[in-house]
DOPA-654667 format. One record per residue (C-alpha): residue in one letter; chain; z, y negated, x negated. Coordinates in Angstrom, 3 decimals, always signed. Last residue first. Example, Ala and Ser with C-alpha at 12.3 -4.5 7.8 and 13.67 -1.06 7.14 Angstrom:
% DOPA-654667
{res:S, chain:A, up:+7.140, north:+1.060, east:-13.670}
{res:A, chain:A, up:+7.800, north:+4.500, east:-12.300}
***
This chain:
% DOPA-654667
{res:R, chain:A, up:-73.708, north:+16.132, east:-106.912}
{res:R, chain:A, up:-72.475, north:+18.232, east:-109.452}
{res:S, chain:A, up:-69.212, north:+15.999, east:-110.383}
{res:R, chain:A, up:-68.050, north:+15.880, east:-106.883}
{res:T, chain:A, up:-68.149, north:+20.084, east:-106.313}
{res:R, chain:A, up:-66.533, north:+20.061, east:-110.281}
{res:R, chain:A, up:-63.746, north:+18.128, east:-109.095}
{res:R, chain:A, up:-63.433, north:+19.426, east:-105.523}
{res:A, chain:A, up:-62.741, north:+22.341, east:-107.796}
{res:P, chain:A, up:-59.969, north:+20.866, east:-109.607}
{res:A, chain:A, up:-57.990, north:+19.198, east:-107.205}
{res:C, chain:A, up:-57.974, north:+23.295, east:-105.130}
{res:T, chain:A, up:-57.374, north:+25.341, east:-108.219}
{res:P, chain:A, up:-53.500, north:+24.892, east:-108.343}
{res:P, chain:A, up:-53.561, north:+26.338, east:-105.156}
{res:C, chain:A, up:-52.180, north:+23.997, east:-101.917}
{res:S, chain:A, up:-48.863, north:+25.056, east:-100.779}
{res:R, chain:A, up:-47.381, north:+22.427, east:-102.158}
{res:R, chain:A, up:-49.088, north:+19.531, east:-101.255}
{res:R, chain:A, up:-49.144, north:+20.824, east:-97.404}
{res:R, chain:A, up:-45.206, north:+21.115, east:-97.730}
{res:S, chain:A, up:-45.229, north:+17.509, east:-98.912}
{res:L, chain:A, up:-47.394, north:+16.464, east:-96.566}
{res:R, chain:A, up:-45.378, north:+17.626, east:-93.972}
{res:P, chain:A, up:-42.331, north:+16.358, east:-95.418}
{res:R, chain:A, up:-43.761, north:+12.898, east:-96.018}
{res:R, chain:A, up:-44.743, north:+12.738, east:-91.782}
{res:P, chain:A, up:-41.466, north:+13.131, east:-90.235}
{res:S, chain:A, up:-39.512, north:+10.296, east:-92.100}
{res:T, chain:A, up:-35.658, north:+10.388, east:-91.771}
{res:C, chain:A, up:-33.158, north:+8.048, east:-92.469}
{res:W, chain:A, up:-29.520, north:+9.035, east:-91.657}
{res:T, chain:A, up:-26.388, north:+7.219, east:-92.076}
{res:S, chain:A, up:-23.108, north:+8.764, east:-92.835}
{res:P, chain:A, up:-19.619, north:+8.699, east:-90.847}
{res:S, chain:A, up:-18.382, north:+11.548, east:-91.998}
{res:Q, chain:A, up:-18.371, north:+13.116, east:-95.475}
{res:N, chain:A, up:-15.342, north:+15.620, east:-94.333}
{res:T, chain:A, up:-16.812, north:+19.104, east:-95.719}
{res:T, chain:A, up:-17.563, north:+20.628, east:-92.268}
{res:L, chain:A, up:-18.901, north:+17.492, east:-90.897}
{res:L, chain:A, up:-21.350, north:+16.812, east:-93.890}
{res:E, chain:A, up:-22.599, north:+20.293, east:-94.007}
{res:N, chain:A, up:-23.219, north:+20.232, east:-90.493}
{res:L, chain:A, up:-25.451, north:+17.316, east:-90.804}
{res:A, chain:A, up:-27.193, north:+18.881, east:-93.343}
{res:E, chain:A, up:-28.129, north:+21.943, east:-91.698}
{res:H, chain:A, up:-29.265, north:+20.117, east:-88.507}
{res:L, chain:A, up:-30.933, north:+17.900, east:-90.551}
{res:P, chain:A, up:-33.295, north:+20.970, east:-92.351}
{res:Q, chain:A, up:-32.759, north:+20.331, east:-96.322}
{res:L, chain:A, up:-35.356, north:+18.230, east:-97.816}
{res:S, chain:A, up:-33.059, north:+15.894, east:-99.449}
{res:F, chain:A, up:-32.513, north:+12.631, east:-100.903}
{res:S, chain:A, up:-29.101, north:+11.078, east:-101.514}
{res:F, chain:A, up:-26.763, north:+8.456, east:-101.649}
{res:V, chain:A, up:-23.201, north:+8.377, east:-101.664}
{res:L, chain:A, up:-21.334, north:+4.931, east:-100.766}
{res:P, chain:A, up:-17.268, north:+4.556, east:-101.213}
{res:V, chain:A, up:-15.099, north:+3.168, east:-98.781}
{res:P, chain:A, up:-12.573, north:+1.185, east:-100.279}
{res:R, chain:A, up:-15.173, north:-0.422, east:-102.688}
{res:E, chain:A, up:-13.955, north:-1.487, east:-105.650}
{res:A, chain:A, up:-13.559, north:-5.599, east:-106.291}
{res:N, chain:A, up:-15.903, north:-6.741, east:-109.290}
{res:K, chain:A, up:-15.490, north:-10.150, east:-108.079}
{res:V, chain:A, up:-13.396, north:-13.464, east:-106.967}
{res:V, chain:A, up:-14.778, north:-16.476, east:-108.359}
{res:A, chain:A, up:-12.226, north:-19.562, east:-107.726}
{res:T, chain:A, up:-12.977, north:-23.193, east:-107.454}
{res:P, chain:A, up:-10.971, north:-25.832, east:-108.825}
{res:W, chain:A, up:-11.006, north:-28.940, east:-106.966}
{res:G, chain:A, up:-12.565, north:-32.052, east:-107.360}
{res:T, chain:A, up:-15.050, north:-31.283, east:-104.279}
{res:R, chain:A, up:-18.246, north:-32.342, east:-106.202}
{res:R, chain:A, up:-17.378, north:-31.424, east:-109.752}
{res:T, chain:A, up:-15.984, north:-27.862, east:-108.520}
{res:L, chain:A, up:-18.081, north:-27.154, east:-106.584}
{res:D, chain:A, up:-20.923, north:-27.819, east:-108.888}
{res:E, chain:A, up:-19.057, north:-25.653, east:-111.362}
{res:Q, chain:A, up:-18.462, north:-22.895, east:-109.329}
{res:F, chain:A, up:-22.097, north:-22.738, east:-107.670}
{res:R, chain:A, up:-23.906, north:-22.664, east:-111.553}
{res:T, chain:A, up:-21.191, north:-20.109, east:-112.559}
{res:V, chain:A, up:-22.569, north:-17.862, east:-109.711}
{res:D, chain:A, up:-24.403, north:-15.335, east:-111.746}
{res:G, chain:A, up:-25.385, north:-12.135, east:-108.730}
{res:L, chain:A, up:-24.202, north:-12.363, east:-105.243}
{res:T, chain:A, up:-25.056, north:-9.570, east:-103.031}
{res:A, chain:A, up:-22.109, north:-8.831, east:-101.029}
{res:S, chain:A, up:-21.471, north:-12.355, east:-99.555}
{res:M, chain:A, up:-19.001, north:-14.812, east:-99.056}
{res:L, chain:A, up:-18.279, north:-18.677, east:-99.783}
{res:I, chain:A, up:-15.407, north:-20.057, east:-98.912}
{res:F, chain:A, up:-15.394, north:-23.917, east:-99.185}
{res:Q, chain:A, up:-12.695, north:-26.738, east:-98.884}
{res:V, chain:A, up:-14.305, north:-30.084, east:-97.848}
{res:K, chain:A, up:-14.091, north:-33.511, east:-98.712}
{res:P, chain:A, up:-17.536, north:-33.554, east:-100.499}
{res:L, chain:A, up:-19.335, north:-32.539, east:-97.413}
{res:E, chain:A, up:-23.078, north:-33.728, east:-97.816}
{res:I, chain:A, up:-24.101, north:-31.222, east:-101.067}
{res:L, chain:A, up:-22.244, north:-28.041, east:-100.150}
{res:P, chain:A, up:-23.055, north:-28.691, east:-96.512}
{res:V, chain:A, up:-27.034, north:-29.019, east:-97.145}
{res:Q, chain:A, up:-27.405, north:-26.114, east:-99.338}
{res:W, chain:A, up:-26.471, north:-23.322, east:-96.707}
{res:A, chain:A, up:-28.991, north:-25.002, east:-94.206}
{res:W, chain:A, up:-31.659, north:-25.417, east:-96.738}
{res:G, chain:A, up:-31.949, north:-21.686, east:-97.502}
{res:R, chain:A, up:-33.604, north:-21.174, east:-94.299}
{res:D, chain:A, up:-37.186, north:-20.901, east:-95.271}
{res:P, chain:A, up:-37.230, north:-20.051, east:-98.876}
{res:D, chain:A, up:-34.016, north:-18.050, east:-98.595}
{res:A, chain:A, up:-31.876, north:-18.448, east:-101.494}
{res:Y, chain:A, up:-28.898, north:-19.886, east:-99.666}
{res:Y, chain:A, up:-28.967, north:-16.574, east:-97.690}
{res:H, chain:A, up:-27.228, north:-14.995, east:-100.285}
{res:F, chain:A, up:-23.836, north:-16.874, east:-98.883}
{res:E, chain:A, up:-23.972, north:-14.132, east:-95.866}
{res:D, chain:A, up:-20.808, north:-15.900, east:-94.446}
{res:M, chain:A, up:-20.283, north:-19.411, east:-95.372}
{res:I, chain:A, up:-16.270, north:-20.505, east:-94.811}
{res:V, chain:A, up:-15.647, north:-24.631, east:-94.259}
{res:Q, chain:A, up:-12.648, north:-25.847, east:-94.655}
{res:G, chain:A, up:-11.477, north:-29.985, east:-93.006}
{res:V, chain:A, up:-14.903, north:-30.854, east:-91.087}
{res:D, chain:A, up:-14.453, north:-33.762, east:-88.654}
{res:A, chain:A, up:-17.509, north:-35.467, east:-90.684}
{res:D, chain:A, up:-17.012, north:-38.640, east:-92.390}
{res:A, chain:A, up:-18.513, north:-37.020, east:-95.547}
{res:G, chain:A, up:-22.004, north:-36.852, east:-93.876}
{res:D, chain:A, up:-21.837, north:-37.479, east:-90.735}
{res:R, chain:A, up:-25.156, north:-36.538, east:-89.605}
{res:L, chain:A, up:-26.509, north:-34.881, east:-92.041}
{res:A, chain:A, up:-23.095, north:-32.716, east:-92.341}
{res:I, chain:A, up:-23.383, north:-31.893, east:-88.404}
{res:S, chain:A, up:-27.031, north:-31.062, east:-88.849}
{res:A, chain:A, up:-25.703, north:-28.062, east:-91.426}
{res:L, chain:A, up:-23.319, north:-27.239, east:-89.582}
{res:V, chain:A, up:-25.316, north:-26.360, east:-86.548}
{res:E, chain:A, up:-28.133, north:-24.875, east:-88.883}
{res:A, chain:A, up:-25.415, north:-22.193, east:-90.527}
{res:T, chain:A, up:-25.238, north:-20.674, east:-87.406}
{res:C, chain:A, up:-21.695, north:-21.834, east:-85.605}
{res:C, chain:A, up:-17.979, north:-20.747, east:-85.229}
{res:I, chain:A, up:-15.707, north:-23.334, east:-84.608}
{res:I, chain:A, up:-11.690, north:-23.255, east:-85.030}
{res:P, chain:A, up:-10.095, north:-26.731, east:-84.228}
{res:A, chain:A, up:-11.608, north:-26.505, east:-80.662}
{res:K, chain:A, up:-13.567, north:-29.519, east:-80.246}
{res:A, chain:A, up:-16.346, north:-27.393, east:-79.216}
{res:N, chain:A, up:-15.299, north:-25.546, east:-76.459}
{res:V, chain:A, up:-18.285, north:-23.139, east:-76.219}
{res:S, chain:A, up:-21.239, north:-24.234, east:-76.919}
{res:A, chain:A, up:-24.597, north:-22.868, east:-76.121}
{res:D, chain:A, up:-28.448, north:-22.296, east:-77.298}
{res:G, chain:A, up:-28.622, north:-23.779, east:-81.011}
{res:T, chain:A, up:-25.652, north:-22.279, east:-81.363}
{res:M, chain:A, up:-21.696, north:-23.521, east:-80.978}
{res:M, chain:A, up:-18.634, north:-21.734, east:-80.631}
{res:G, chain:A, up:-15.401, north:-22.811, east:-80.035}
{res:V, chain:A, up:-11.534, north:-21.256, east:-81.204}
{res:N, chain:A, up:-8.284, north:-22.785, east:-80.478}
{res:A, chain:A, up:-8.274, north:-22.705, east:-76.607}
{res:P, chain:A, up:-9.865, north:-18.494, east:-76.372}
{res:G, chain:A, up:-6.494, north:-17.486, east:-78.636}
{res:F, chain:A, up:-5.895, north:-17.253, east:-82.153}
{res:V, chain:A, up:-6.510, north:-13.720, east:-83.333}
{res:E, chain:A, up:-8.055, north:-12.624, east:-79.911}
{res:C, chain:A, up:-10.495, north:-15.507, east:-80.028}
{res:L, chain:A, up:-10.993, north:-14.943, east:-83.608}
{res:A, chain:A, up:-12.550, north:-11.581, east:-82.360}
{res:F, chain:A, up:-14.251, north:-13.155, east:-79.879}
{res:F, chain:A, up:-16.255, north:-16.170, east:-82.274}
{res:K, chain:A, up:-16.698, north:-13.677, east:-84.916}
{res:E, chain:A, up:-18.502, north:-11.375, east:-82.817}
{res:S, chain:A, up:-20.420, north:-14.497, east:-81.153}
{res:V, chain:A, up:-21.467, north:-15.492, east:-84.345}
{res:L, chain:A, up:-22.888, north:-12.616, east:-85.807}
{res:A, chain:A, up:-25.131, north:-12.010, east:-82.875}
{res:K, chain:A, up:-26.417, north:-15.849, east:-83.424}
{res:I, chain:A, up:-27.715, north:-15.050, east:-86.334}
{res:P, chain:A, up:-27.031, north:-16.783, east:-90.128}
{res:A, chain:A, up:-23.257, north:-17.106, east:-90.473}
{res:T, chain:A, up:-21.130, north:-20.040, east:-90.310}
{res:Y, chain:A, up:-16.969, north:-20.596, east:-89.693}
{res:Y, chain:A, up:-16.121, north:-23.955, east:-89.427}
{res:S, chain:A, up:-12.465, north:-25.416, east:-90.267}
{res:R, chain:A, up:-10.601, north:-28.274, east:-88.785}
{res:Q, chain:A, up:-7.602, north:-29.112, east:-90.148}
{res:G, chain:A, up:-4.156, north:-29.983, east:-89.609}
{res:N, chain:A, up:-2.912, north:-27.771, east:-92.861}
{res:A, chain:A, up:-1.530, north:-24.722, east:-90.941}
{res:L, chain:A, up:-4.781, north:-24.754, east:-89.199}
{res:A, chain:A, up:-6.603, north:-24.726, east:-92.290}
{res:A, chain:A, up:-4.684, north:-21.847, east:-93.630}
{res:F, chain:A, up:-4.896, north:-20.112, east:-90.640}
{res:H, chain:A, up:-8.778, north:-20.164, east:-90.494}
{res:A, chain:A, up:-8.165, north:-19.166, east:-94.092}
{res:G, chain:A, up:-6.499, north:-16.232, east:-93.514}
{res:T, chain:A, up:-8.727, north:-15.068, east:-90.304}
{res:A, chain:A, up:-11.995, north:-15.546, east:-93.686}
{res:V, chain:A, up:-9.875, north:-13.567, east:-95.658}
{res:L, chain:A, up:-9.997, north:-10.698, east:-93.095}
{res:S, chain:A, up:-13.395, north:-10.757, east:-92.410}
{res:K, chain:A, up:-14.016, north:-10.524, east:-96.520}
{res:G, chain:A, up:-12.070, north:-6.794, east:-96.009}
{res:S, chain:A, up:-13.769, north:-4.022, east:-98.833}
{res:G, chain:A, up:-16.246, north:-2.959, east:-96.308}
{res:T, chain:A, up:-19.511, north:-4.608, east:-98.216}
{res:P, chain:A, up:-18.758, north:-5.025, east:-101.456}
{res:T, chain:A, up:-17.008, north:-8.482, east:-102.897}
{res:S, chain:A, up:-18.322, north:-11.696, east:-103.888}
{res:L, chain:A, up:-15.958, north:-14.146, east:-102.783}
{res:I, chain:A, up:-16.590, north:-17.149, east:-104.183}
{res:V, chain:A, up:-13.189, north:-19.661, east:-103.377}
{res:N, chain:A, up:-12.676, north:-23.204, east:-103.155}
{res:S, chain:A, up:-9.178, north:-24.098, east:-104.411}
{res:G, chain:A, up:-6.953, north:-25.380, east:-101.959}
{res:M, chain:A, up:-3.481, north:-23.714, east:-102.519}
{res:V, chain:A, up:-3.738, north:-21.859, east:-99.623}
{res:V, chain:A, up:-7.369, north:-20.775, east:-100.321}
{res:E, chain:A, up:-6.441, north:-19.554, east:-103.866}
{res:I, chain:A, up:-3.479, north:-17.570, east:-102.582}
{res:L, chain:A, up:-5.684, north:-16.210, east:-100.238}
{res:S, chain:A, up:-8.521, north:-14.847, east:-102.767}
{res:E, chain:A, up:-6.089, north:-13.350, east:-104.728}
{res:E, chain:A, up:-4.585, north:-11.779, east:-101.997}
{res:Q, chain:A, up:-7.669, north:-10.322, east:-100.760}
{res:H, chain:A, up:-9.040, north:-9.339, east:-104.339}
{res:P, chain:A, up:-5.616, north:-7.366, east:-104.802}
{res:Y, chain:A, up:-6.042, north:-5.372, east:-100.986}
{res:L, chain:A, up:-4.181, north:-6.979, east:-98.628}
{res:S, chain:A, up:-1.974, north:-4.047, east:-96.453}
{res:F, chain:A, up:-3.541, north:-4.081, east:-92.989}
{res:G, chain:A, up:-1.475, north:-1.764, east:-90.440}
{res:R, chain:A, up:-1.163, north:-4.889, east:-88.161}
{res:E, chain:A, up:+2.498, north:-6.168, east:-89.045}
{res:K, chain:A, up:+1.291, north:-5.794, east:-92.820}
{res:A, chain:A, up:-1.589, north:-8.545, east:-91.822}
{res:W, chain:A, up:+1.507, north:-10.709, east:-90.179}
{res:D, chain:A, up:+3.567, north:-10.423, east:-92.837}
{res:S, chain:A, up:+0.456, north:-11.119, east:-94.983}
{res:F, chain:A, up:-0.262, north:-13.995, east:-92.859}
{res:A, chain:A, up:+3.395, north:-15.784, east:-93.225}
{res:S, chain:A, up:+4.094, north:-14.521, east:-96.665}
{res:F, chain:A, up:+0.597, north:-16.815, east:-97.918}
{res:I, chain:A, up:+1.633, north:-20.078, east:-95.578}
{res:A, chain:A, up:+5.190, north:-19.890, east:-96.887}
{res:D, chain:A, up:+4.068, north:-19.346, east:-100.462}
{res:P, chain:A, up:+1.634, north:-22.413, east:-99.957}
{res:D, chain:A, up:+4.470, north:-25.176, east:-98.496}
{res:P, chain:A, up:+3.283, north:-26.696, east:-95.828}
{res:P, chain:A, up:+2.219, north:-30.887, east:-96.202}
{res:T, chain:A, up:+5.358, north:-33.592, east:-95.709}
{res:D, chain:A, up:+4.452, north:-35.450, east:-92.441}
{res:S, chain:A, up:+5.502, north:-32.229, east:-90.537}
{res:P, chain:A, up:+4.115, north:-30.430, east:-87.544}
{res:P, chain:A, up:+5.969, north:-26.961, east:-87.058}
{res:P, chain:A, up:+4.524, north:-24.311, east:-89.265}
{res:L, chain:A, up:+1.811, north:-21.930, east:-87.733}
{res:L, chain:A, up:+3.629, north:-17.675, east:-87.108}
{res:D, chain:A, up:+3.208, north:-18.666, east:-83.622}
{res:I, chain:A, up:-0.579, north:-19.731, east:-83.790}
{res:L, chain:A, up:-1.140, north:-16.066, east:-85.646}
{res:T, chain:A, up:+0.012, north:-14.048, east:-83.098}
{res:T, chain:A, up:+3.323, north:-12.217, east:-82.376}
{res:M, chain:A, up:+3.823, north:-10.876, east:-79.094}
{res:A, chain:A, up:+1.645, north:-8.050, east:-79.001}
{res:N, chain:A, up:+2.693, north:-6.945, east:-82.161}
{res:R, chain:A, up:+6.253, north:-6.779, east:-81.550}
{res:H, chain:A, up:+5.745, north:-4.741, east:-78.685}
{res:H, chain:A, up:+3.630, north:-2.155, east:-80.475}
{res:G, chain:A, up:+6.283, north:-2.240, east:-83.094}
{res:T, chain:A, up:+8.754, north:-1.477, east:-80.896}
{res:M, chain:A, up:+11.797, north:-3.876, east:-79.817}
***
């Protein structure tokens, strides 16, 4: 059987352990997901392995790694672990577009029957074992049902919104009202998370692992240049530095050129003129 056919046939649902009265083996869950990722060409980075090992062991995880370092794959593995343990998992994000994107991505991995979406505007397959929703939706569930909510695991993406003065409550409420839940908090822009680590451990009774300082797989290079755009783009393409993002401001370069062309005596002359008046 070719690798292409094997990838098409093997899904994460196929790899779930059979129902049992005893909890599934954490090592088996991790190995199943790791092998599935390898079949699709994703070799786990060390910080991804560390995060997933903590997840399958039942720990809370605060994942503070750079953009592009594979937090989404960790989230997928967490959903898989929750399914293997018979738990309902929630993925939350601050904007509907991100929720929708994650919904369709998880449908491809777990099948449409196992993934639902809930926003303030619409609800799709709301009884599914995996739910993608905006943060406010989960916060409302937490306020309504509290510790009795049918929530086993919560993955909070863009967790830095916790500090938002208008919307931060939606990230704060679940941490307070859902003491039986395993939390995976993800953001590329977190500072010192010691108080979250201690508070989650105290509230849930499970240890909280902090995974950070991962090397960015795709390095970022920033520069400011007055070089003509077409020349700069040609240089990037010929030196294999694409893809890249450009931000241009047509007014400032013209202002800079006018300033440079002004003789050194211009400004003093104007000052002298004003002083005579």
